[in-house]
C-alpha positions as CSV (number, residue, x, y, z in Angstrom):
1,M,93.5,101.8,78.5
2,S,93.7,105.6,78.3
3,A,96.6,107.6,79.9
4,D,94.1,109.2,82.4
5,K,92.8,105.8,83.5
6,K,96.3,104.3,83.8
7,Q,97.4,107.3,85.9
8,Q,94.3,107.1,88.1
9,K,94.8,103.3,88.6
10,M,98.4,103.7,89.5
11,G,97.6,106.5,91.9
12,E,100.0,108.9,90.2
13,Q,99.5,112.7,90.8
14,R,99.7,115.4,88.2
15,S,102.9,117.4,88.0
16,Y,103.0,121.1,87.4
17,E,104.2,120.5,83.8
18,D,101.0,118.5,83.2
19,Y,99.0,121.5,84.2
20,T,100.7,123.8,81.8
21,Y,101.3,121.4,78.9
22,M,98.2,122.1,76.8
23,A,98.4,125.9,77.2
24,N,102.1,125.9,76.4
25,M,101.7,123.7,73.4
26,M,99.2,126.0,71.9
27,F,101.9,128.6,71.5
28,K,104.7,126.2,70.8
29,T,102.9,124.9,67.7
30,L,102.9,128.6,66.5
31,G,106.7,128.7,66.9
32,Y,106.6,130.6,70.2
33,D,108.0,129.1,73.4
34,L,107.0,131.1,76.4
35,F,109.7,129.5,78.6
36,D,112.6,129.5,76.0
37,S,113.2,125.7,76.4
38,H,116.7,124.5,75.5
39,R,116.9,123.1,72.0
40,P,119.4,123.0,69.1
41,R,119.9,126.3,67.3
42,W,118.4,125.1,64.0
43,Q,115.2,124.2,65.8
44,N,115.0,127.7,67.4
45,L,115.6,129.3,64.0
46,L,112.9,127.1,62.4
47,L,110.4,127.9,65.1
48,R,111.0,131.6,65.0
49,S,110.7,131.6,61.2
50,Y,107.3,129.9,61.4
51,F,106.2,132.3,64.2
52,V,107.1,135.3,62.0
53,L,105.2,133.7,59.1
54,C,102.1,133.3,61.3
55,V,102.3,136.9,62.6
56,V,102.8,138.4,59.1
57,S,99.9,136.3,57.7
58,N,97.8,137.4,60.7
59,F,98.3,141.1,60.3
60,Y,98.0,141.0,56.5
61,E,94.7,139.1,56.5
62,A,93.3,141.0,59.4
63,S,94.0,144.3,57.5
64,M,92.3,142.8,54.4
65,V,89.2,141.7,56.5
66,T,88.9,145.3,57.9
67,Y,89.4,146.9,54.5
68,R,86.8,144.7,52.8
69,I,84.2,145.5,55.5
70,L,84.9,149.2,55.0
71,Q,84.2,148.7,51.3
72,W,80.5,148.2,52.0
73,E,79.5,148.0,48.4
74,S,81.1,144.6,48.0
75,L,78.8,143.2,50.8
76,A,75.6,145.1,50.2
77,G,72.5,143.2,49.2
78,S,73.6,139.8,50.6
79,P,72.7,139.1,54.2
80,S,74.5,135.8,54.1
81,K,77.7,137.4,52.9
82,I,77.4,140.2,55.4
83,M,76.9,137.7,58.3
84,R,79.9,135.6,57.2
85,Q,82.1,138.6,56.9
86,F,81.1,140.0,60.3
87,L,81.5,136.6,61.8
88,H,85.0,136.5,60.4
89,F,85.7,140.1,61.7
90,F,84.5,139.4,65.3
91,Y,86.5,136.2,65.5
92,M,89.5,138.0,64.2
93,F,89.1,141.0,66.5
94,S,88.7,138.8,69.6
95,A,91.9,136.9,68.6
96,Q,93.8,140.1,67.9
97,V,92.9,141.5,71.4
98,K,94.1,138.2,73.0
99,F,97.3,138.1,71.0
100,V,98.2,141.7,71.8
101,T,97.4,141.1,75.5
102,F,99.5,138.0,75.6
103,I,102.5,139.7,74.0
104,I,102.2,142.6,76.5
105,Y,101.8,140.4,79.6
106,R,104.0,137.4,78.5
107,H,106.9,138.3,80.9
108,R,104.5,138.7,83.8
109,L,102.7,135.5,82.8
110,R,106.0,133.6,82.7
111,L,107.0,135.0,86.1
112,L,103.6,134.1,87.6
113,S,103.9,130.6,86.2
114,N,107.4,130.2,87.7
115,N,106.2,131.4,91.1
116,L,103.3,129.0,91.1
117,K,105.7,126.2,90.1
118,K,107.8,127.0,93.2
119,I,104.9,126.6,95.6
120,Y,103.4,123.6,93.8
121,P,103.7,120.4,95.9
122,H,106.3,118.2,94.4
123,D,106.4,115.1,96.6
124,D,103.7,112.5,96.3
125,Q,102.3,112.8,99.8
126,K,101.9,116.6,99.6
127,Q,100.3,116.3,96.2
128,K,97.7,113.9,97.7
129,E,97.1,116.4,100.5
130,Y,96.5,119.2,98.0
131,H,94.3,116.9,95.8
132,V,96.2,118.1,92.7
133,N,94.3,115.8,90.3
134,R,91.0,117.2,91.4
135,F,92.0,120.7,90.0
136,Y,93.5,119.5,86.7
137,L,91.5,120.2,83.6
138,S,88.4,117.9,83.8
139,R,87.8,115.3,81.1
140,T,84.7,117.3,79.9
141,T,86.9,120.4,79.4
142,R,89.5,118.4,77.4
143,Y,86.7,116.9,75.3
144,V,85.4,120.4,74.6
145,L,88.8,121.6,73.6
146,C,89.4,118.6,71.3
147,L,85.9,119.2,69.7
148,Y,86.8,122.9,69.2
149,Y,90.2,122.1,67.6
150,F,88.7,119.3,65.5
151,T,86.0,121.7,64.2
152,M,88.7,124.3,63.3
153,V,90.8,121.7,61.5
154,L,87.8,120.5,59.6
155,M,86.9,124.1,58.5
156,A,90.5,124.8,57.6
157,L,91.1,121.8,55.4
158,G,87.5,121.3,54.2
159,P,87.6,123.9,51.3
160,L,90.9,122.4,49.9
161,I,89.6,118.8,50.2
162,Q,86.3,119.8,48.6
163,S,88.0,121.6,45.7
164,C,90.2,118.6,45.0
165,I,87.3,116.1,45.2
166,M,85.2,118.1,42.8
167,Y,88.1,118.4,40.4
168,L,88.9,114.6,40.6
169,I,85.2,113.7,40.1
170,G,85.3,115.6,36.8
171,F,88.4,113.6,35.9
172,G,90.3,116.9,35.4
173,K,87.8,118.3,32.9
174,A,86.0,120.5,35.4
175,E,87.6,123.7,36.5
176,F,89.3,123.8,39.9
177,S,87.0,125.7,42.3
178,Y,89.7,127.4,44.3
179,Q,87.7,127.4,47.5
180,R,89.4,129.0,50.5
181,I,89.0,129.0,54.3
182,F,87.9,132.6,54.5
183,P,85.8,134.6,52.1
184,T,88.0,137.7,52.2
185,R,89.3,138.8,48.8
186,L,93.1,139.4,49.0
187,S,95.2,142.0,47.2
188,F,96.3,139.5,44.6
189,D,94.5,136.9,42.3
190,S,93.9,133.7,44.3
191,E,92.3,131.8,41.5
192,T,95.5,130.8,39.8
193,P,97.5,127.7,40.9
194,L,100.3,129.8,42.4
195,G,98.0,132.5,43.8
196,Y,95.8,129.8,45.4
197,A,98.8,128.0,47.0
198,V,100.0,131.3,48.5
199,A,96.5,132.4,49.6
200,Y,95.9,129.0,51.3
201,V,99.2,129.2,53.1
202,I,98.3,132.7,54.4
203,D,94.8,131.5,55.3
204,F,96.1,128.4,57.1
205,T,98.8,130.1,59.2
206,Y,96.5,133.0,59.9
207,S,93.7,130.6,61.1
208,Q,96.2,128.6,63.1
209,L,97.3,131.7,64.9
210,I,93.9,133.0,65.8
211,V,92.6,129.6,66.9
212,N,95.7,128.8,69.0
213,V,95.9,132.2,70.5
214,S,92.1,132.1,71.3
215,L,92.4,128.7,72.9
216,G,95.9,129.2,74.4
217,T,95.1,132.4,76.4
218,D,91.9,130.8,77.8
219,L,93.9,127.7,78.7
220,W,96.5,129.7,80.6
221,M,93.7,131.5,82.5
222,M,92.1,128.2,83.4
223,C,95.4,126.6,84.3
224,I,96.6,129.4,86.6
225,S,93.1,130.1,88.2
226,S,92.7,126.3,89.0
227,Q,96.2,126.4,90.6
228,I,95.2,129.3,92.8
229,S,91.8,127.6,93.6
230,M,93.8,124.5,94.7
231,H,95.9,126.6,97.1
232,F,92.8,128.2,98.5
233,A,91.2,124.8,99.0
234,Y,94.3,123.5,100.8
235,L,94.4,126.5,103.1
236,A,90.7,126.0,103.9
237,N,91.3,122.3,104.7
238,V,94.3,123.0,107.0
239,L,92.5,125.8,108.8
240,S,89.3,123.9,109.4
241,S,91.1,120.8,110.7
242,Y,93.4,122.7,113.1
243,C,92.7,122.3,116.8
244,P,93.8,125.3,119.0
245,S,94.3,125.2,122.8
246,R,94.5,128.0,125.4
247,E,97.8,126.4,126.7
248,R,99.4,126.8,123.2
249,E,98.6,130.4,122.5
250,R,102.0,131.2,120.9
251,Q,102.0,128.1,118.7
252,D,98.4,128.7,117.7
253,C,99.1,132.3,116.7
254,N,102.2,131.3,114.8
255,F,100.0,128.9,112.9
256,L,97.5,131.6,112.0
257,A,100.4,133.9,111.0
258,G,101.6,131.3,108.6
259,V,98.1,130.9,107.1
260,V,97.7,134.6,106.7
261,K,101.1,134.9,105.0
262,R,100.3,132.1,102.6
263,H,96.8,133.6,102.0
264,Q,98.3,137.0,101.2
265,L,100.8,135.4,98.8
266,I,98.0,133.5,96.9
267,L,95.9,136.7,96.8
268,S,98.9,138.6,95.2
269,Y,99.1,135.9,92.5
270,H,95.4,136.2,92.0
271,Q,95.8,139.9,91.5
272,D,98.4,139.2,88.8
273,V,95.9,136.9,87.1
274,N,93.2,139.6,87.4
275,N,95.5,142.3,85.9
276,A,96.5,140.0,83.0
277,F,93.1,138.5,82.1
278,G,90.4,140.6,83.7
279,L,90.0,143.3,81.0
280,L,90.7,140.7,78.3
281,L,87.9,138.4,79.4
282,A,85.4,141.3,79.9
283,S,86.0,142.5,76.3
284,N,85.8,139.0,75.1
285,L,82.3,138.7,76.6
286,F,80.9,141.2,74.0
287,T,82.9,139.9,71.0
288,T,81.9,136.3,71.9
289,A,78.2,137.4,72.1
290,S,78.5,139.0,68.6
291,L,80.4,136.0,67.3
292,L,77.7,133.6,68.5
293,C,75.0,135.8,67.1
294,C,76.5,135.8,63.7
295,M,77.1,132.1,63.8
296,A,73.5,131.4,64.7
297,Y,72.1,133.5,62.0
298,Y,74.6,132.2,59.3
299,T,73.7,128.6,60.3
300,V,70.0,129.3,59.9
301,V,70.6,131.0,56.5
302,Q,72.8,128.2,55.2
303,G,70.5,125.4,56.3
304,F,71.4,121.7,56.5
305,N,74.5,121.5,54.4
306,M,78.2,121.0,55.0
307,E,78.9,124.7,55.7
308,G,75.8,125.0,57.9
309,I,76.8,122.0,60.0
310,S,80.4,123.3,60.3
311,Y,79.2,126.6,61.7
312,M,76.7,124.9,64.0
313,M,79.6,122.8,65.5
314,L,81.6,126.0,65.8
315,F,78.7,127.7,67.6
316,V,78.6,124.9,70.2
317,S,82.4,124.8,70.5
318,V,82.8,128.6,71.1
319,A,79.9,128.6,73.6
320,A,81.4,125.6,75.4
321,Q,84.8,127.3,75.5
322,F,83.4,130.4,77.2
323,Y,81.4,128.2,79.6
324,M,84.7,126.5,80.7
325,V,86.3,129.9,81.2
326,S,83.3,131.0,83.3
327,L,83.4,127.8,85.3
328,H,87.0,128.3,86.3
329,G,86.2,131.9,87.3
330,Q,83.4,130.5,89.5
331,M,85.7,128.0,91.0
332,L,88.0,130.8,92.0
333,I,85.2,132.6,93.7
334,D,83.9,129.5,95.5
335,F,87.2,128.2,96.8
336,S,88.5,131.6,97.9
337,T,85.4,132.1,100.1
338,K,85.8,128.6,101.6
339,I,88.6,130.0,103.8
340,A,86.0,132.1,105.7
341,E,83.8,129.0,106.1
342,A,86.9,127.0,107.3
343,A,87.7,129.7,109.8
344,Y,84.2,129.5,111.2
345,E,84.3,125.7,111.3
346,N,87.7,125.8,113.1
347,K,87.5,125.0,116.9
348,W,88.3,128.7,117.6
349,Y,86.3,128.5,120.9
350,D,89.0,126.3,122.4
351,G,91.7,128.8,121.6
352,S,93.0,131.9,123.5
353,L,91.5,135.4,123.2
354,R,94.3,136.5,121.0
355,Y,93.8,133.5,118.7
356,K,90.0,134.3,118.5
357,K,90.8,137.9,117.4
358,K,93.2,136.8,114.7
359,I,90.9,134.2,113.2
360,L,88.2,136.8,113.2
361,I,90.4,139.0,111.0
362,I,91.0,136.1,108.6
363,M,87.3,135.4,108.5
364,G,86.5,139.0,107.6
365,R,89.1,139.2,104.9
366,A,88.2,135.8,103.3
367,Q,84.6,136.8,102.9
368,R,85.6,139.0,100.0
369,P,85.9,136.5,97.1
370,A,88.8,136.4,94.7
371,E,87.4,137.3,91.3
372,I,88.6,137.7,87.8
373,S,87.0,141.0,86.7
374,A,87.6,144.2,84.7
375,K,87.9,146.8,87.4
376,G,85.0,145.1,89.2
377,I,82.6,145.9,86.3
378,I,82.2,142.4,84.8
379,I,83.0,139.4,86.9
380,I,83.8,136.1,85.1
381,S,81.5,133.5,86.6
382,L,78.7,131.2,85.6
383,E,76.3,134.2,85.9
384,T,78.4,135.8,83.2
385,F,77.9,132.9,81.0
386,K,74.1,133.2,81.5
387,I,74.4,136.9,80.6
388,L,76.4,136.0,77.5
389,M,73.7,133.6,76.2
390,T,71.0,136.2,76.9
391,I,72.8,138.9,75.0
392,T,73.4,136.4,72.1
393,Y,69.7,135.5,71.9
394,R,68.6,139.2,71.9
395,Y,71.2,140.2,69.3
396,F,70.2,137.2,67.1
397,A,66.4,138.1,67.4
398,V,67.0,141.8,66.5
399,I,69.3,141.0,63.5
400,R,67.0,138.3,62.2
401,Q,64.0,140.6,62.4
402,T,65.9,143.5,60.9
403,V,67.2,141.5,57.9
404,E,63.8,139.8,57.3
């Protein structure tokens, strides 16, 4: 029996640590601990050393990718090579933007996470009232993330395994093919045993960083936005079920004051999410569209072979990843506007005149949805995902027609 089924059968509720576990682990496996957990000094030294290795590999290979693209002569005449190189560039560029944004906002993200932890319901009864399990990452989302990571591991280890198999099939008589994860030519010879080992370590740590950062930042966004959606849903439930009375005007107004105060607090946390992730996700829309377009074209060019299938799986994984991000943005919009609906469903007609005026203010404020957007230009929602797939198809059609 799986852990999820056991937990559901036993009626256990998710803790706050369960919510942040996957997002936090994405960065811990890179050697970076956002919360500086207590551990022995040698472990800290080991983690930091590995993080430095990942960062150095990242900036070295990113600079080489950019440099080789600027050397257009090395790509000219081969549409397949051009598409693969641009695919690599867009994926790298998207990850670099996310990495820089994470480093800039890491202290704010840590503070926001700690604030949400403080207001998270910790006793079992409260957790049931908040329906905390409902807002945890869905099973579908977790399957998508596992598929994405499995695809990336397959693409990372595939070239090494393929080179070894071909060498062993030839019983050591055939030359070792020195296949690598990325096609980028480095500043040293990678077709010698030592050079290949160094190049593969650089490729592997670089790919791990861009994959984990790409997934990790999106997971943090989904984790925090689902937490905020949970608090909006709880407020809506409390507000809709409250029964006011004209004889209890003061008590009723104090209740509304508490709701407003809590609502304003959650909105301030939403604004922090918007500041940290809004511009990042908006820019990610265009890089993801370009990435999907290059993947689609490269898959068509490669045909039905190992590499073509790998990139087809990658296309599905990246599209599904952005769909999950868009879905959580839509959840935030939907649950934030439910407070206005709850205010209308409340038995406000039984309350005093002062109560009616106050609930009208709540209703008016809650009609403006809480959105993750870049200065209101691009709103992250399911409509955004639709736009993304439309842009991808149009780019793909134009590039295919141009190349042909």
